[in-house]
N, C-alpha and C positions, 0 to 999 in steps of 0.2 A: 717247782708246780707252781704255780697260785692260787696260794690259801684264800680262802674268802676276807680277814683281812685286808691283804695284799690290794684286791681291788674293790673294796670299799675305797681307803686311801689315796687308790689312782683314781679314782671317781671322784672323791674330794678335789685329788689338787688341777682336777680336770675343768673338773665345775667352781676349785677357787680359783685357779687361769681367764674363764672361761669370764666367771665374773667381774677382774681384774681390769681384763678387756675392754671389758662393755662398762668402765668407770672412766674408762683413760680416755675414751675416740670426747666422749664430746674437750676433754683439757689438749688433746692434743688438734681436731679442728679450731679450736680456738687460738692455738698453738697457730694457723698455718694462714687468721686474720693479720692482714697489714695493718699496723696501725696508724689511722692519721689524726692527730694530736690538733687541736684549733686552739686557738690563742686571741682574748679578741677584748677590748674596753669594753667593748655592749655593756647596755644594761638591757637585761630580760624584755623588755615592751619596747624596745626602739627595732626597728622595720630590719637594720640592717644585724639583730643581737637575730631574733627571729627567719632573718633570712640562711644561718646555719643548720637549724632543725630542715627547709628544703632545703639543700645541701644531702645532708644526711638518707636525710628518707627516701630522694632522687637511688641513691646509691646503697639501699636496702634492696629498694624492688628493682635496678636494673644488673646491678653484684651480690645476691643474698649472700651472707656465708664468709667474705670475701675483704673488706672492711671491720676494721672495726674502727668507726669515725666517734670519735670525743671531745665536745664541746666545752671550752672552760669561754664563761663568760664576768664582765665588770677588772676585769685585767689579776684573773686568778687562779695564773700557767705564769705567768710574761707580763711586767711589766709593761705599757704602751710605749712605742717605742724600739724596746730593747727584742722587738719579735722579730728584724729582720734578722739580725749578727745570729738568733738562734735556731733561725734557720737554715741559713750558709753553711752555721754551726754544726751541720744536722742534730740538734738538740729540739726543732720543731719542728712539725710536718706542716700547715697550714693556721695561713691569717690575711689578716687583713689590714692593708700597710698606704700611709700615707703617699701622699706627693712632695711634702715635706721629705718625707721617712725617703727616698727615693733619694730626693736632689740631695741626700746630702752626701750620697756615690757616684750620682750620677747630674753632675751640676749642671747641661742641658734640657732635665727633666724640673724645673724653676719657673717653668716656665708657664706651668701651670697650675703658678702658685705665686703669681699676675695676675692682677685687679681687667678683665672683660679680655679674657686670652678667650675660654669659653661664652660662645653668646645661653647657653639652656640644654638641656638635658640631655636633649634627643640629639642637637649637637655631640655635644661631649661622647655620645655614643657611638656616635657616624666618625669623630676625630678615632678614637683608640678602636674600631672595628676594622678602620682604612691603614692603609698605606703609612699613613703619620704613625698610628700604635703598633704597629708588626714592627716596622726599623726601631721606636725611641724602649719599648719590649723586650728585643731581639739585645742592644746594646743594658738595656734590666738584667735578662735572664745572663749575662758575662761579667758584667763589673757588683752582681752583689748572690751571686749564687741563689736567685731562684725563680721559678716560669708564671708569669704573672697569667690568672685565665679566664678572669672578667671586669668591666670598669664596675663599681659601685656609686648610682647617685646618692654622696650626700642632703644635699640641700642644698638651693643658692639662698648668698649672704644680701642681707637686707638692713637698711640707717632704720633706727626708730630713737624718736626725740621726746624729752620730754617735757618740749611746748612746744605748738604748733607754728611750724615757718616755711615759706613758699621758697619749696627747693626744687629746680628748676637746671639748674648748671652745677658741675664742683664753687663758684664762684659765692655759691650762695647756700654752702658749707663753712667758711671765710670764716676761723674765732673760738665753732664746733667746738668742743670736745667731745672727742667718739672715743669711747673705751674703746682698745681691739686688745689680741692677746700681747702680753710681752715681748715677743723674739723680735725680732729689729727686718724678718721680713714684713711679718703684721702690723708692726708699726710706719712699712714707709709706704702698704696699702692705704691703709687707711691717712697718712698724709699728701699718697694720690690722687685722693677725691675732694680733696681741701678744704678736709676738713685741720684741727689740730690733735694727730692722737695722743694718745694718755693712756699711757700703759695700767693696766688693774684686773686684777685677779676676780675670775667668774664672778668666785664666792662673794666675793663685794659687789660685787656689780649693782643691786638690787637695791640697796642704800644709797649707794652711789649718785644714785638716780633719782632715788627718794629725796637725797641731802642736798642736791647738784651741786654735788663733788665731779660731777660729769653732765653734759644735758644735753648724749646718747649713748649707742651701742650700735652695736654690728651682727647680726646672726643669721642665718637659718629663719623662718617663722617660726615650728614648731618647735624650736628651743627656747623664744620671744615666750611661748604661749607654757609652756612646762617651769620656764622659771619664774615665769605668769609676769615678766616684767608690763605688762599691758599695763600692772595696778599702777603702774610710776612713771609713765612714761602715756602721748597722748598723739604719738604720728611716726605713722610708719612708711617709707620715703620706698617705693619698691626700685630703687638704685640695681636690679639685679647684680651686684658686682663684682663676682665672684663664684660663681659653680661650681659649686667642691664634692670631691670624688677621690673616694677608697680603689685598693684595687685588691680582688681578691686572689692568695698567692701564694703556692707552692713549694717546696723545700728542691731545687732543684737534682739532691738526692736525692729525692721519692721519688718523684717526675722520671729519675732516668731508670729507678730503679722499675718500673709499671710494665704491664703491656701494650702493647697496638690497642689492643683492644679495652683494657683497662682504662686506658690515658684517653680513651673518645669519654669514656661511662662517667669521670669522673671533669671530662671536660664539662660533657654533656647537664653536669652534676650543677658544675660553679655555674653557667649558663642561666640553669633554672632557677639557683640562689637570688642573680643581679636580678636577671627579672623581675620576683614575686618583690624584691624592696624597693627600685626601681619604679611600678606599675604603684605602689602601697603611696609610693612615699611625693611621689610629683601628684596623687588622687590628695594627700590628703593637704598639702602647700596649696591646693583649691580649693579646696573650702574651708581655709581654716582665717580669711579672709576676711571672712562673713564673719568668721566668730567675732573678732577683732574691733569689729563698725560697731557688734551688736554690743562691745565692752564697752563702744563709748568713741574708740579711736579716730583720729583724722586718717584717709589709707592715699595714698598720693603716689602719682606715676612721675617724673620727671622727663626733664629731657635726658631719653639713654643716650642716644648719639652722641651729645652731647660731653658726656661722662663719657661715654667708649674714646673715641676717639682721644682729649685729655688723658684721660687715664693710660693708656697704651702708647701714649710716649710723654707722660713720663718717663715711665717705664723704659722707653725703649734707648731717651738718654741718662740712663743710667748708671751703673756698675752688672746690676744682672741677666740683662742684654745682653752682653760683652760674652757670657758661653751660652748664648743660645745659639743656635745651629746655623747661619746662614737663612732668610728664606722663612724659617718656619713659620713667623707670627704671618705669614702675604700667607702660606699654602693650608692654618688654622682660618683665617677667616673665609680664607673660598670653600674650607666648610659645606654643606649647606642641607 
């Protein structure tokens, strides 16, 4: 026979159980979210950092409650260049990886570290969104255990000189001490352009230009502005010698665990992120030339066809080209 005290204890126990269930529900829901950790060396005000917010917002709209997207900027989660290995080990879900990173494990991809292979951002997208991209990304997936979702336009590198000179062909850069990043691939590119490639840390370039240790440097124009190289140079030569890109990629372990519907949502988010970055970066590059002219710099356009023919021939006669699939240069050149 139940007493009033027993009834009260029963009611309290039931209430406690319901309250505990209510507290646990959000925790349980949170645990069902699939974590998508993103590691990037990009700084907050760069387009290829902002694009990850577009990626996150897209998933929150299309798949509310399904993913826990965690954006880590400034290489705060993984050091730049170590992301592919982290994804292959299953320690990281998403990152943007460079052609140089990919070429370490997929040598044929080194073709995209060579000068004048990709002509402009529009061709870049057509190459990687077409049959060539499909074939190469399949190999990337097999060898690196990551799936490339979209191609990010990083900028087109130009030559920036401390003194004005008439540059029409690679021969006109003879004797010019052109600062390049220190790796052998970058130095080879500088020599292929006709200059004397000079390795120098990025943080030392401003002083090197000011003092005359170097005669010039190469970078995408937004980098020239942000580093204030225009203060110590007098000319921009629009060589367009390297259309640079990075690749938004997801670990195969993560990708293969998704449902077909989830894969579609993640792919759509990656495409939206790439489009956001690419459109804004192209717009910025188009407007920035006026800025340099206002700063008093001379902006010239050389014979880009002469540069392209010369540089491609230098690469084709080098050790680098030996690992490129036969006919790939011609196939890329044919993409319009």
